[in-house]
VOZASE-64688 format. One record per residue: x, y, z of N, C-alpha, C in turn. Coordinates in nm, 4 decimals. Layout:
# residues N
SITE        n_x        n_y        n_z       ca_x       ca_y       ca_z        c_x        c_y        c_z
SITE          X          Y          Z          X          Y          Z          X          Y          Z
...
***
This chain:
# residues 274
SITE        n_x        n_y        n_z       ca_x       ca_y       ca_z        c_x        c_y        c_z
SITE     0.0852    -0.1196     0.0000     0.0000     0.0000     0.0000     0.0885     0.1242     0.0000
SITE     0.0634     0.2136    -0.0948     0.1465     0.3333    -0.1083     0.1254     0.4278     0.0089
SITE     0.2336     0.4900     0.0517     0.2254     0.5887     0.1594     0.1601     0.7158     0.1066
SITE     0.1001     0.7912     0.1990     0.0309     0.9136     0.1603     0.1225     1.0078     0.0812
SITE     0.2456     1.0253     0.1261     0.3347     1.1245     0.0657     0.3822     1.0840    -0.0731
SITE     0.3676     0.9556    -0.1084     0.4171     0.9079    -0.2379     0.3523     0.9804    -0.3553
SITE     0.2291     1.0255    -0.3372     0.1585     1.0924    -0.4468     0.2212     1.2272    -0.4813
SITE     0.3056     1.2792    -0.3920     0.3685     1.4084    -0.4156     0.5184     1.3959    -0.4479
SITE     0.5598     1.2753    -0.4858     0.7016     1.2495    -0.5094     0.7599     1.3443    -0.6130
SITE     0.6889     1.3647    -0.7210     0.7422     1.4494    -0.8286     0.7605     1.5935    -0.7819
SITE     0.6612     1.6492    -0.7108     0.6734     1.7865    -0.6620     0.7888     1.7993    -0.5638
SITE     0.8015     1.7027    -0.4736     0.9098     1.7066    -0.3744     1.0449     1.6984    -0.4435
SITE     1.0572     1.6081    -0.5395     1.1838     1.5886    -0.6109     1.2282     1.7168    -0.6817
SITE     1.1339     1.7920    -0.7308     1.1654     1.9144    -0.8044     1.1547     2.0398    -0.7171
SITE     1.1422     2.0200    -0.5863     1.1305     2.1321    -0.4922     1.0184     2.2276    -0.5320
SITE     0.9090     2.1688    -0.5757     0.7934     2.2450    -0.6211     0.6877     2.2505    -0.5102
SITE     0.5971     2.3481    -0.5177     0.4906     2.3561    -0.4167     0.3945     2.2386    -0.4264
SITE     0.3294     2.2085    -0.3154     0.2334     2.0985    -0.3074     0.0972     2.1558    -0.2686
SITE    -0.0069     2.1169    -0.3416    -0.1435     2.1589    -0.3105    -0.2123     2.0510    -0.2281
SITE    -0.2704     2.0939    -0.1165    -0.3398     1.9998    -0.0283    -0.4444     2.0746     0.0520
SITE    -0.5625     2.0185     0.0622    -0.6722     2.0729     0.1434    -0.7026     2.2189     0.1099
SITE    -0.6916     2.2547    -0.0178    -0.7212     2.3916    -0.0594    -0.6105     2.4901    -0.0290
SITE    -0.4941     2.4418     0.0101    -0.3806     2.5271     0.0437    -0.2592     2.4865    -0.0402
SITE    -0.1662     2.5791    -0.0561    -0.0437     2.5509    -0.1301     0.0750     2.5626    -0.0359
SITE     0.1528     2.4557    -0.0289     0.2680     2.4483     0.0614     0.3964     2.4620    -0.0197
SITE     0.4778     2.5635     0.0161     0.6038     2.5899    -0.0533     0.7213     2.5432     0.0340
SITE     0.8297     2.4954    -0.0286     0.9478     2.4580     0.0503     1.0092     2.5802     0.1186
SITE     1.0640     2.5614     0.2372     1.1401     2.6663     0.3033     1.2716     2.6869     0.2289
SITE     1.3230     2.8093     0.2318     1.4518     2.8380     0.1707     1.5595     2.8513     0.2785
SITE     1.6849     2.8507     0.2347     1.7966     2.8506     0.3289     1.7941     2.9728     0.4200
SITE     1.7447     3.0859     0.3717     1.7419     3.2056     0.4570     1.6414     3.1915     0.5726
SITE     1.5624     3.0830     0.5721     1.4704     3.0529     0.6829     1.5225     2.9348     0.7643
SITE     1.6518     2.9093     0.7565     1.7096     2.7895     0.8179     1.6928     2.7896     0.9700
SITE     1.7069     2.9064     1.0331     1.6919     2.9122     1.1787     1.5514     2.8663     1.2204
SITE     1.4504     2.9082     1.1453     1.3131     2.8662     1.1726     1.2995     2.7157     1.1520
SITE     1.3558     2.6666     1.0424     1.3552     2.5229     1.0137     1.4178     2.4434     1.1289
SITE     1.5342     2.4895     1.1752     1.6069     2.4186     1.2811     1.5307     2.4226     1.4131
SITE     1.4680     2.5354     1.4437     1.3951     2.5490     1.5703     1.2743     2.4550     1.5753
SITE     1.2110     2.4331     1.4613     1.0920     2.3475     1.4581     1.1259     2.2007     1.4401
SITE     1.2521     2.1687     1.4261     1.2949     2.0309     1.4010     1.2487     1.9367     1.5114
SITE     1.2582     1.9793     1.6372     1.2196     1.8926     1.7482     1.0713     1.8582     1.7446
SITE     0.9889     1.9464     1.6885     0.8458     1.9187     1.6799     0.8141     1.8242     1.5638
SITE     0.8727     1.8503     1.4480     0.8449     1.7672     1.3311     0.9064     1.6279     1.3441
SITE     1.0162     1.6155     1.4181     1.0853     1.4873     1.4294     1.0608     1.4195     1.5648
SITE     0.9624     1.4671     1.6387     0.9316     1.4090     1.7689     0.8921     1.2625     1.7558
SITE     0.9543     1.1769     1.8344     0.9175     1.0357     1.8416     0.8274     1.0172     1.9627
SITE     0.6984     1.0069     1.9407     0.6022     1.0057     2.0506     0.6161     0.8828     2.1394
SITE     0.6613     0.7705     2.0838     0.6753     0.6501     2.1648     0.7870     0.6628     2.2673
SITE     0.8684     0.7696     2.2573     0.9743     0.7915     2.3562     0.9272     0.8769     2.4727
SITE     0.8028     0.9227     2.4691     0.7506     1.0062     2.5757     0.7230     0.9241     2.7011
SITE     0.7496     0.9831     2.8159     0.7287     0.9129     2.9428     0.5819     0.8892     2.9735
SITE     0.4963     0.9804     2.9275     0.3535     0.9699     2.9578     0.2847     0.8928     2.8452
SITE     0.2392     0.7694     2.8700     0.1827     0.6849     2.7637     0.0680     0.7498     2.6862
SITE    -0.0170     0.8250     2.7565    -0.1331     0.8815     2.6878    -0.0911     0.9851     2.5832
SITE     0.0230     1.0494     2.6032     0.0718     1.1450     2.5038     0.1150     1.0730     2.3768
SITE     0.1715     0.9549     2.3926     0.2171     0.8784     2.2765     0.1002     0.8351     2.1893
SITE    -0.0190     0.8258     2.2477    -0.1361     0.7802     2.1720    -0.2119     0.8948     2.1061
SITE    -0.1788     1.0180     2.1387    -0.2472     1.1330     2.0805    -0.2054     1.1552     1.9362
SITE    -0.2926     1.2186     1.8550    -0.2476     1.2635     1.7231    -0.1290     1.3586     1.7405
SITE    -0.0424     1.3638     1.6427     0.0811     1.4424     1.6519     0.0566     1.5862     1.6980
SITE    -0.0347     1.6556     1.6339    -0.0579     1.7970     1.6659    -0.1121     1.8128     1.8084
SITE    -0.2031     1.7248     1.8477    -0.2570     1.7298     1.9835    -0.1488     1.6991     2.0857
SITE    -0.0550     1.6128     2.0497     0.0560     1.5803     2.1391     0.1443     1.7024     2.1621
SITE     0.1701     1.7773     2.0561     0.2511     1.8991     2.0690     0.1843     1.9977     2.1648
SITE     0.0526     2.0130     2.1502    -0.0213     2.1038     2.2380    -0.0135     2.0564     2.3834
SITE    -0.0285     1.9260     2.4032    -0.0238     1.8714     2.5382     0.1141     1.8919     2.6007
SITE     0.2200     1.8753     2.5226     0.3554     1.8991     2.5731     0.3734     2.0450     2.6140
SITE     0.3193     2.1352     2.5334     0.3294     2.2778     2.5653     0.2534     2.3105     2.6931
SITE     0.1360     2.2487     2.7107     0.0559     2.2721     2.8297     0.1256     2.2182     2.9548
SITE     0.1870     2.1009     2.9439     0.2571     2.0447     3.0588     0.3789     2.1291     3.0954
SITE     0.4426     2.1825     2.9926     0.5576     2.2704     3.0182     0.5128     2.3942     3.0952
SITE     0.3982     2.4494     3.0571     0.3440     2.5668     3.1256     0.3111     2.5335     3.2712
SITE     0.2509     2.4175     3.2934     0.2144     2.3771     3.4293     0.3367     2.3559     3.5173
SITE     0.4423     2.3011     3.4604     0.5591     2.2649     3.5396     0.6598     2.3785     3.5566
SITE     0.6637     2.4700     3.4613     0.7656     2.5763     3.4654     0.7079     2.7171     3.4731
SITE     0.5797     2.7308     3.4432     0.5199     2.8634     3.4392     0.5440     2.9349     3.3074
SITE     0.6145     2.8679     3.2176     0.6425     2.9252     3.0857     0.5824     2.8348     2.9782
SITE     0.5183     2.8933     2.8781     0.4567     2.8107     2.7734     0.5620     2.7395     2.6898
SITE     0.5282     2.6169     2.6467     0.6169     2.5451     2.5561     0.6077     2.6040     2.4156
SITE     0.6920     2.5552     2.3266     0.6969     2.6152     2.1931     0.6816     2.5136     2.0807
SITE     0.6479     2.3894     2.1137     0.6352     2.2885     2.0092     0.5330     2.3287     1.9030
SITE     0.4093     2.3536     1.9447     0.3044     2.3875     1.8487     0.3289     2.5249     1.7874
SITE     0.3779     2.6187     1.8673     0.4067     2.7527     1.8149     0.5093     2.7466     1.7018
SITE     0.6125     2.6648     1.7187     0.7144     2.6516     1.6147     0.6548     2.5955     1.4861
SITE     0.5644     2.4983     1.5007     0.4988     2.4415     1.3827     0.4125     2.5467     1.3129
SITE     0.3410     2.6271     1.3901     0.2576     2.7322     1.3314     0.3436     2.8362     1.2589
SITE     0.4604     2.8662     1.3142     0.5512     2.9613     1.2484     0.6001     2.9066     1.1149
SITE     0.6267     2.7766     1.1116     0.6654     2.7141     0.9843     0.5492     2.7194     0.8856
SITE     0.4291     2.6939     0.9346     0.3113     2.6999     0.8472     0.2923     2.8384     0.7875
SITE     0.3170     2.9399     0.8666     0.3067     3.0776     0.8153     0.3986     3.0959     0.6952
SITE     0.5200     3.0422     0.7051     0.6181     3.0582     0.5970     0.5857     2.9706     0.4766
SITE     0.5561     2.8434     0.4998     0.5355     2.7543     0.3854     0.4042     2.7843     0.3125
SITE     0.3070     2.8421     0.3838     0.1816     2.8824     0.3195     0.1875     3.0258     0.2682
SITE     0.2973     3.0942     0.3029     0.3182     3.2339     0.2622     0.2002     3.3211     0.3031
SITE     0.1623     3.3068     0.4294     0.0508     3.3846     0.4822     0.0937     3.5293     0.5062
SITE     0.0065     3.6212     0.4745     0.0345     3.7635     0.4919    -0.0252     3.8129     0.6232
SITE     0.0470     3.8981     0.6965    -0.0071     3.9535     0.8208    -0.1199     4.0519     0.7915
SITE    -0.2044     4.0735     0.8918    -0.3132     4.1699     0.8769    -0.3361     4.2393     1.0099
SITE    -0.4036     4.3518     1.0060    -0.4350     4.4266     1.1265    -0.5600     4.3662     1.1899
SITE    -0.5445     4.3096     1.3095    -0.6518     4.2377     1.3758    -0.7285     4.3321     1.4686
SITE    -0.8473     4.3725     1.4257    -0.9290     4.4651     1.5043    -0.9685     4.4049     1.6387
SITE    -0.9856     4.2718     1.6426    -1.0268     4.2056     1.7662    -0.9177     4.2130     1.8724
SITE    -0.7945     4.2348     1.8291    -0.6818     4.2462     1.9229    -0.6250     4.3874     1.9255
SITE    -0.7153     4.4838     1.9141    -0.6730     4.6240     1.9238    -0.5883     4.6709     1.8069
SITE    -0.6076     4.6093     1.6908    -0.5350     4.6535     1.5721    -0.3946     4.5975     1.5619
SITE    -0.3606     4.5006     1.6477    -0.2284     4.4401     1.6412    -0.2123     4.3589     1.5130
SITE    -0.0892     4.3505     1.4669    -0.0610     4.2713     1.3473    -0.0650     4.1239     1.3825
SITE    -0.1419     4.0474     1.3083    -0.1564     3.9044     1.3330    -0.1457     3.8275     1.2023
SITE    -0.1296     3.6981     1.2138    -0.1322     3.6104     1.0969    -0.2597     3.5277     1.1023
SITE    -0.3190     3.4983     0.9888    -0.4478     3.4266     0.9867    -0.4323     3.2769     1.0120
SITE    -0.3793     3.2439     1.1294    -0.3630     3.1034     1.1656    -0.3715     3.0920     1.3172
SITE    -0.4478     2.9946     1.3661    -0.4629     2.9806     1.5107    -0.5189     2.8425     1.5435
SITE    -0.4897     2.7934     1.6647    -0.5444     2.6640     1.7064    -0.6948     2.6738     1.7266
SITE    -0.7658     2.5670     1.6944    -0.9103     2.5601     1.7139    -0.9415     2.4585     1.8230
SITE    -1.0322     2.4946     1.9127    -1.0629     2.4086     2.0274    -1.2124     2.3785     2.0347
SITE    -1.2424     2.2646     2.0990    -1.3799     2.2296     2.1310    -1.3785     2.1605     2.2661
SITE    -1.4548     2.2152     2.3593    -1.4601     2.1617     2.4960    -1.3214     2.1499     2.5576
SITE    -1.2382     2.2500     2.5294    -1.1055     2.2549     2.5886    -1.0027     2.1660     2.5219
SITE    -1.0411     2.0935     2.4172    -0.9494     2.0047     2.3465    -0.9136     2.0639     2.2103
SITE    -0.7876     2.0501     2.1720    -0.7452     2.0960     2.0403    -0.8054     2.0059     1.9334
SITE    -0.8776     2.0656     1.8399    -0.9426     1.9873     1.7343    -0.8807     2.0093     1.5971
SITE    -0.8031     2.1163     1.5827    -0.7430     2.1423     1.4528    -0.6737     2.2763     1.4485
SITE    -0.6274     2.3126     1.3300    -0.5636     2.4410     1.3060    -0.6454     2.5157     1.2021
SITE    -0.6848     2.6377     1.2351    -0.7675     2.7183     1.1458    -0.6817     2.8157     1.0672
SITE    -0.7077     2.8243     0.9377    -0.6393     2.9184     0.8489    -0.7444     3.0135     0.7933
SITE    -0.7311     3.1433     0.8174    -0.8274     3.2406     0.7661    -0.8499     3.3531     0.8650
SITE    -0.8943     3.4659     0.8157    -0.9117     3.5840     0.9012    -1.0419     3.5818     0.9791
SITE    -1.1402     3.5081     0.9323    -1.2697     3.5069     1.0010    -1.3260     3.3660     1.0019
SITE    -1.4274     3.3468     1.0845    -1.4901     3.2154     1.0958    -1.5509     3.1714     0.9632
SITE    -1.6012     3.2665     0.8861    -1.6717     3.2347     0.7627    -1.5780     3.1916     0.6504
SITE    -1.4574     3.2487     0.6446    -1.3694     3.2171     0.5324    -1.2531     3.1248     0.5699
SITE    -1.2557     3.0702     0.6908    -1.1419     2.9916     0.7357    -1.1450     2.8483     0.6819
SITE    -1.0262     2.7898     0.6743    -1.0098     2.6483     0.6436    -0.9678     2.5808     0.7736
SITE    -1.0427     2.4798     0.8155    -1.0102     2.4099     0.9398    -0.9411     2.2786     0.9067
SITE    -0.8164     2.2665     0.9496    -0.7386     2.1453     0.9282    -0.7515     2.0581     1.0522
SITE    -0.8100     1.9406     1.0370    -0.8291     1.8532     1.1536    -0.7005     1.7765     1.1845
SITE    -0.7062     1.6919     1.2869    -0.5864     1.6210     1.3333    -0.5297     1.5281     1.2256
SITE    -0.6172     1.4611     1.1513    -0.5693     1.3723     1.0452    -0.4992     1.4526     0.9364
SITE    -0.5574     1.5666     0.8995    -0.4956     1.6504     0.7968    -0.3627     1.7081     0.8442
SITE    -0.3530     1.7392     0.9721    -0.2262     1.7902     1.0240    -0.1181     1.6822     1.0194
SITE    -0.1568     1.5566     1.0374    -0.0604     1.4473     1.0200    -0.0110     1.4421     0.8759
SITE    -0.1034     1.4612     0.7814    -0.0655     1.4641     0.6399     0.0271     1.5816     0.6115
SITE    -0.0051     1.6964     0.6686     0.0743     1.8171     0.6466     0.2135     1.8012     0.7055
SITE     0.2213     1.7320     0.8186     0.3528     1.7020     0.8760     0.4382     1.6260     0.7740
SITE     0.3785     1.5272     0.7077     0.4516     1.4495     0.6081     0.4915     1.5344     0.4879
SITE     0.4032     1.6223     0.4445     0.4324     1.7087     0.3297     0.5499     1.8004     0.3612
SITE     0.5420     1.8695     0.4751     0.6475     1.9641     0.5127     0.7790     1.8907     0.5374
SITE     0.7711     1.7725     0.5978     0.8923     1.6936     0.6223     0.9587     1.6546     0.4909
SITE     0.8790     1.6073     0.3958     0.9343     1.5657     0.2668     0.9937     1.6842     0.1905
SITE     0.9269     1.7977     0.1942     0.9743     1.9157     0.1217     1.1021     1.9739     0.1802
SITE     1.1226     1.9566     0.3095     1.2304     2.0277     0.3779     1.3333     1.9384     0.4466
SITE     1.3232     1.8086     0.4277     1.4258     1.7201     0.4798     1.4129     1.6839     0.6264
SITE     1.2969     1.7095     0.6886     1.2758     1.6568     0.8234     1.2617     1.5048     0.8127
SITE     1.3053     1.4327     0.9144     1.2923     1.2874     0.9165     1.1944     1.2478     1.0264
SITE     1.0790     1.1988     0.9860     0.9782     1.1559     1.0821     1.0133     1.0148     1.1283
SITE     1.0310     0.9935     1.2580     1.0711     0.8609     1.3061     0.9588     0.7594     1.2938
SITE     0.9978     0.6360     1.2796     0.9041     0.5243     1.2814     0.8742     0.4939     1.4279
SITE     0.7480     0.5069     1.4672     0.7121     0.4889     1.6077     0.7312     0.3452     1.6565
SITE     0.7543     0.2527     1.5638     0.7763     0.1136     1.6033     0.9223     0.0865     1.6385
SITE     1.0104     0.1827     1.6128     1.1514     0.1641     1.6461     1.1702     0.1557     1.7975
SITE     1.2718     0.0854     1.8370     1.3068     0.0754     1.9782     1.3678     0.2082     2.0233
SITE     1.3051     0.2772     2.1178     1.3581     0.4075     2.1615     1.5024     0.4019     2.2099
SITE     1.5406     0.2912     2.2721     1.6783     0.2783     2.3207     1.7777     0.2735     2.2054
SITE     1.7410     0.2028     2.0976     1.8291     0.1962     1.9814     1.8384     0.3319     1.9123
SITE     1.7260     0.4018     1.9068     1.7262     0.5358     1.8477     1.8167     0.6276     1.9287
SITE     1.8044     0.6176     2.0611     1.8850     0.7015     2.1496     2.0341     0.6731     2.1293
SITE     2.0686     0.5462     2.1126     2.2081     0.5084     2.0924     2.2599     0.5618     1.9594
SITE     2.1774     0.5522     1.8553     2.2173     0.6024     1.7242     2.2382     0.7534     1.7275
SITE     2.1510     0.8221     1.7994     2.1625     0.9665     1.8109     2.2868     1.0064     1.8889
SITE     2.3178     0.9291     1.9928     2.4370     0.9564     2.0734     2.5631     0.9417     1.9885
SITE     2.5654     0.8370     1.9055     2.6807     0.8160     1.8185     2.6944     0.9285     1.7165
SITE     2.5802     0.9723     1.6618     2.5834     1.0805     1.5637     2.6305     1.2099     1.6283
SITE     2.5883     1.2318     1.7525     2.6289     1.3522     1.8239     2.7796     1.3523     1.8472
SITE     2.8356     1.2334     1.8771     2.9792     1.2236     1.9011     3.0613     1.2600     1.7793
SITE     3.0090     1.2293     1.6614     3.0813     1.2604     1.5385     3.0945     1.4106     1.5163
SITE     3.0034     1.4868     1.5751     3.0052     1.6322     1.5574     3.0686     1.7055     1.6751
SITE     3.1272     1.6293     1.7670     3.1889     1.6917     1.8843     3.3010     1.7847     1.8412
SITE     3.3025     1.9035     1.8993     3.4078     2.0002     1.8688     3.3820     2.0836     1.7450
SITE     3.2707     2.0558     1.6750     3.2378     2.1320     1.5550     3.1528     2.2530     1.5931
SITE     3.1942     2.3702     1.5493     3.1181     2.4926     1.5743     3.0294     2.5193     1.4529
SITE     2.8985     2.4987     1.4710     2.8068     2.5202     1.3590     2.7849     2.6692     1.3349
SITE     2.7978     2.7096     1.2107     2.7703     2.8474     1.1718     2.7068     2.8426     1.0330
SITE     2.5836     2.8900     1.0213     2.5095     2.8780     0.8971     2.5785     2.9495     0.7820
SITE     2.6265     3.0698     0.8059     2.6910     3.1448     0.6977     2.8150     3.0706     0.6472
SITE     2.8924     3.0137     0.7389     3.0099     2.9361     0.6994     2.9685     2.8170     0.6138
SITE     2.8621     2.7500     0.6544     2.8131     2.6353     0.5791     2.7682     2.6763     0.4389
SITE     2.6995     2.7884     0.4302     2.6540     2.8380     0.2993     2.7728     2.8626     0.2067
SITE     2.8772     2.9262     0.2595     2.9943     2.9541     0.1764     3.0673     2.8255     0.1393
SITE     3.0694     2.7278     0.2302     3.1344     2.6002     0.2002     3.0622     2.5286     0.0860
SITE     2.9301     2.5263     0.0930     2.8516     2.4632    -0.0130     2.8690     2.5385    -0.1444
SITE     2.8678     2.6716    -0.1378     2.8845     2.7524    -0.2587     3.0186     2.7247    -0.3257
SITE     3.1241     2.7101    -0.2437     3.2568     2.6815    -0.2985     3.2575     2.5492    -0.3739
SITE     3.2054     2.4451    -0.3135     3.2061     2.3137    -0.3768     3.1071     2.3049    -0.4927
SITE     3.0034     2.3857    -0.4885     2.9012     2.3837    -0.5934     2.9347     2.4814    -0.7064
SITE     3.0434     2.5547    -0.6873     3.0891     2.6511    -0.7882     2.9808     2.7537    -0.8220
SITE     2.9252     2.8118    -0.7154     2.8241     2.9162    -0.7340     2.8449     3.0237    -0.6291
SITE     2.7672     3.1302    -0.6348     2.7785     3.2390    -0.5393     2.6978     3.2080    -0.4132
SITE     2.7501     3.2515    -0.2987     2.6798     3.2290    -0.1723     2.5417     3.2940    -0.1738
SITE     2.5306     3.4077    -0.2412     2.4008     3.4763    -0.2488     2.2942     3.3876    -0.3127
SITE     2.3362     3.3020    -0.4026     2.2412     3.2113    -0.4668     2.1943     3.1036    -0.3696
SITE     2.2859     3.0556    -0.2865     2.2544     2.9451    -0.1954     2.1481     2.9854    -0.0941
SITE     2.1505     3.1110    -0.0494     2.0506     3.1558     0.0482     1.9082     3.1406    -0.0057
SITE     1.8921     3.1436    -0.1373     1.7596     3.1319    -0.1982     1.7237     2.9883    -0.2350
SITE     1.8147     2.8964    -0.2126     1.7845     2.7562    -0.2423     1.6789     2.7022    -0.1466
SITE     1.5978     2.6060    -0.1923     1.5152     2.5312    -0.0970     1.6067     2.4547    -0.0006
SITE     1.5653     2.4425     0.1242     1.6483     2.3737     0.2238     1.6774     2.2302     0.1815
SITE     1.5813     2.1658     0.1197     1.6038     2.0271     0.0757     1.7185     2.0214    -0.0254
SITE     1.7245     2.1141    -0.1198     1.8344     2.1178    -0.2164     1.9665     2.1424    -0.1440
SITE     1.9637     2.2294    -0.0454     2.0821     2.2614     0.0345     2.1346     2.1352     0.1041
SITE     2.0435     2.0567     0.1599     2.0822     1.9341     0.2288     2.1328     1.8288     0.1309
SITE     2.0653     1.8172     0.0181     2.1072     1.7195    -0.0820     2.2461     1.7539    -0.1369
SITE     2.2724     1.8830    -0.1527     2.4033     1.9264    -0.2009     2.5122     1.8889    -0.1005
SITE     2.4837     1.9109     0.0280     2.5806     1.8729     0.1313     2.6073     1.7228     0.1286
SITE     2.5011     1.6438     0.1119     2.5170     1.4994     0.1053     2.6026     1.4569    -0.0127
SITE     2.5811     1.5204    -0.1272     2.6581     1.4869    -0.2471     2.8060     1.5228    -0.2278
SITE     2.8307     1.6382    -0.1677     2.9693     1.6810    -0.1418     3.0375     1.5851    -0.0447
SITE     2.9684     1.5516     0.0638     3.0252     1.4598     0.1634     3.0559     1.3239     0.1024
SITE     2.9630     1.2691     0.0234     2.9855     1.1382    -0.0378     3.1078     1.1403    -0.1285
SITE     3.1174     1.2449    -0.2091     3.2283     1.2539    -0.3027     3.3627     1.2610    -0.2303
SITE     3.3718     1.3495    -0.1315     3.4985     1.3666    -0.0597     3.5324     1.2418     0.0228
SITE     3.4326     1.1879     0.0933     3.4584     1.0711     0.1764     3.4944     0.9482     0.0925
SITE     3.4302     0.9336    -0.0227     3.4635     0.8221    -0.1117     3.6102     0.8296    -0.1536
SITE     3.6540     0.9498    -0.1907     3.7933     0.9660    -0.2321     3.8893     0.9357    -0.1171
SITE     3.8594     0.9884    -0.0001     3.9484     0.9706     0.1151     3.9559     0.8251     0.1587
SITE     3.8395     0.7608     0.1767     3.8378     0.6243     0.2281     3.8878     0.5242     0.1241
SITE     3.8588     0.5491    -0.0035     3.9077     0.4593    -0.1076     4.0598     0.4656    -0.1170
SITE     4.1140     0.5865    -0.1069     4.2590     0.6026    -0.1099     4.3231     0.5366     0.0115
SITE     4.2623     0.5557     0.1287     4.3158     0.4960     0.2511     4.3146     0.3435     0.2419
SITE     4.2079     0.2869     0.1857     4.1973     0.1422     0.1713     4.2983     0.0899     0.0706
SITE     4.3208     0.1659    -0.0379     4.4123     0.1236    -0.1439     4.5566     0.1165    -0.0956
SITE     4.5920     0.1966     0.0030     4.7295     0.1955     0.0538     4.7603     0.0669     0.1297
SITE     4.6555    -0.0018     0.1765     4.6743    -0.1229     0.2536     4.7081    -0.0984     0.3981
SITE     4.7171     0.0283     0.4357     4.7522     0.0625     0.5734     4.6304     0.0718     0.6642
SITE     4.5125     0.0775     0.6018     4.3881     0.0913     0.6783     4.2928    -0.0194     0.6368
SITE     4.2309    -0.0845     0.7359     4.1316    -0.1865     0.7085     4.0014    -0.1526     0.7804
SITE     3.8902    -0.1847     0.7169     3.7584    -0.1560     0.7740     3.6879    -0.2881     0.8037
SITE     3.6536    -0.3095     0.9297     3.5932    -0.4350     0.9724     3.4634    -0.4656     0.8983
SITE     3.3865    -0.3610     0.8710     3.2573    -0.3788     0.8047     3.2599    -0.3282     0.6613
SITE     3.3793    -0.3208     0.6041     3.3910    -0.2726     0.4672     3.4006    -0.1219     0.4618
SITE     3.4391    -0.0717     0.3474     3.4516     0.0722     0.3270     3.3191     0.1413     0.3597
SITE     3.3176     0.2351     0.4550     3.1917     0.3025     0.4899     3.1377     0.3914     0.3779
SITE     3.2230     0.4198     0.2792     3.1806     0.5002     0.1636     3.2232     0.4278     0.0357
SITE     3.1531     0.3188     0.0018     3.1945     0.2363    -0.1120     3.1690     0.3002    -0.2479
SITE     3.0897     0.4053    -0.2550     3.0613     0.4710    -0.3814     3.0318     0.6183    -0.3578
SITE     3.0621     0.6998    -0.4588     3.0312     0.8427    -0.4476     2.8870     0.8722    -0.4880
SITE     2.8164     0.7680    -0.5355     2.6813     0.7877    -0.5896     2.5717     0.7807    -0.4838
SITE     2.5871     0.6865    -0.3905     2.4787     0.6603    -0.2961     2.5313     0.6491    -0.1536
SITE     2.4399     0.6668    -0.0570     2.4733     0.6422     0.0827     2.4701     0.4924     0.1085
SITE     2.5469     0.4491     0.2066     2.5456     0.3087     0.2462     2.4177     0.2814     0.3233
SITE     2.3621     0.1617     0.3049     2.2358     0.1272     0.3696     2.2487     0.1308     0.5216
SITE     2.1464     0.1869     0.5858     2.1398     0.1888     0.7308     1.9979     0.1566     0.7722
SITE     1.9831     0.0756     0.8765     1.8494     0.0370     0.9226     1.7764     0.1491     0.9946
SITE     1.8521     0.2482     1.0417     1.7903     0.3529     1.1216     1.8638     0.4856     1.1010
SITE     1.7921     0.5909     1.0549     1.8568     0.7210     1.0437     1.9103     0.7661     1.1781
SITE     2.0234     0.8378     1.1762     2.0854     0.8789     1.3026     2.0857     1.0297     1.3187
SITE     2.0051     1.0999     1.2391     2.0127     1.2448     1.2411     1.9069     1.3133     1.3235
SITE     1.8273     1.2378     1.4008     1.7229     1.3019     1.4788     1.7816     1.3842     1.5920
SITE     1.7066     1.4801     1.6371     1.7452     1.5569     1.7542     1.7545     1.4610     1.8718
SITE     1.8586     1.4719     1.9523     1.8803     1.3762     2.0595     1.7717     1.3857     2.1655
SITE     1.7459     1.2718     2.2303     1.6468     1.2677     2.3379     1.6847     1.3678     2.4471
SITE     1.8134     1.3751     2.4797     1.8578     1.4660     2.5851     1.8288     1.6102     2.5482
SITE     1.8501     1.6454     2.4217     1.8264     1.7830     2.3784     1.6783     1.8170     2.3853
SITE     1.5946     1.7249     2.3403     1.4504     1.7499     2.3459     1.4039     1.7578     2.4901
SITE     1.4615     1.6731     2.5760     1.4189     1.6691     2.7149     1.4444     1.8012     2.7858
SITE     1.5449     1.8764     2.7403     1.5726     2.0067     2.7999     1.4537     2.0988     2.7838
SITE     1.3793     2.0841     2.6730     1.2664     2.1720     2.6483     1.1351     2.1126     2.6966
SITE     1.1351     1.9826     2.7319     1.0124     1.9199     2.7798     1.0175     1.8912     2.9289
SITE     1.1322     1.9252     2.9912     1.1474     1.9188     3.1363     1.1128     1.7814     3.1933
SITE     1.1788     1.6780     3.1372     1.1663     1.5443     3.1950     1.0513     1.4624     3.1454
SITE     0.9788     1.5079     3.0437     0.8642     1.4311     2.9947     0.9040     1.3249     2.8939
SITE     1.0312     1.3248     2.8514     1.0807     1.2242     2.7584     1.1793     1.1369     2.8313
SITE     1.1746     1.0083     2.8029     1.2586     0.9126     2.8722     1.4058     0.9421     2.8466
SITE     1.4857     0.9367     2.9521     1.6289     0.9558     2.9371     1.6998     0.8257     2.9125
SITE     1.8329     0.8375     2.8963     1.9093     0.7174     2.8675     1.9129     0.6282     2.9924
***
């Protein structure tokens, strides 16, 4: 049975907008990378790793709201899981701000959570009740997949063993130890290898930016590891980790998710630790 997102393969591959539920979703560009990175913990949340079982059974969007509410109860400060997702929606839907008379003329965006009997039922898009589009929990799950596919978020398989995921994330984190991340530096590095101007890279879709980094890494690592193996001075127990410059080596589990420890800092102990 084909996955829901498969029907949009061509649009995703070409970094084109996707039409769904009467709305058009555009890929984020590199100049919105900070927003993309901030919302990563929400889009890549593995609900089965949550300490509270009932949260793991909630629809994704309702789970984000519940996490934010628990954060408010425990710390006195509202959480930002759902807010970060709404901020991404503002960008990918290219929503325009308007002067909201109901809020004293403050500038607002036509997007807000919808509730019934105190429970989150969906996300409303529109300036008024009459012209709004109400996205229910099932549609928000679909939208999560669309935005993830367009922008390179990796949605975890909830059937994975949380301990194995945690171990994979820990190993991935170790590989980046001592690295100082700087977006502008990364943009210039990609531009150099791609033989283009940095100004152009800022306008790239984030997915293209990530794919370019992957292609550069594969090419360089293939050359380095193949040369090291050819000298006979280096041996790899499980074979060359970069056997070709064309493709990544098969892995049973992606290791790029935000670490459990990092997410737990913002959820204040609601996610299981190591």
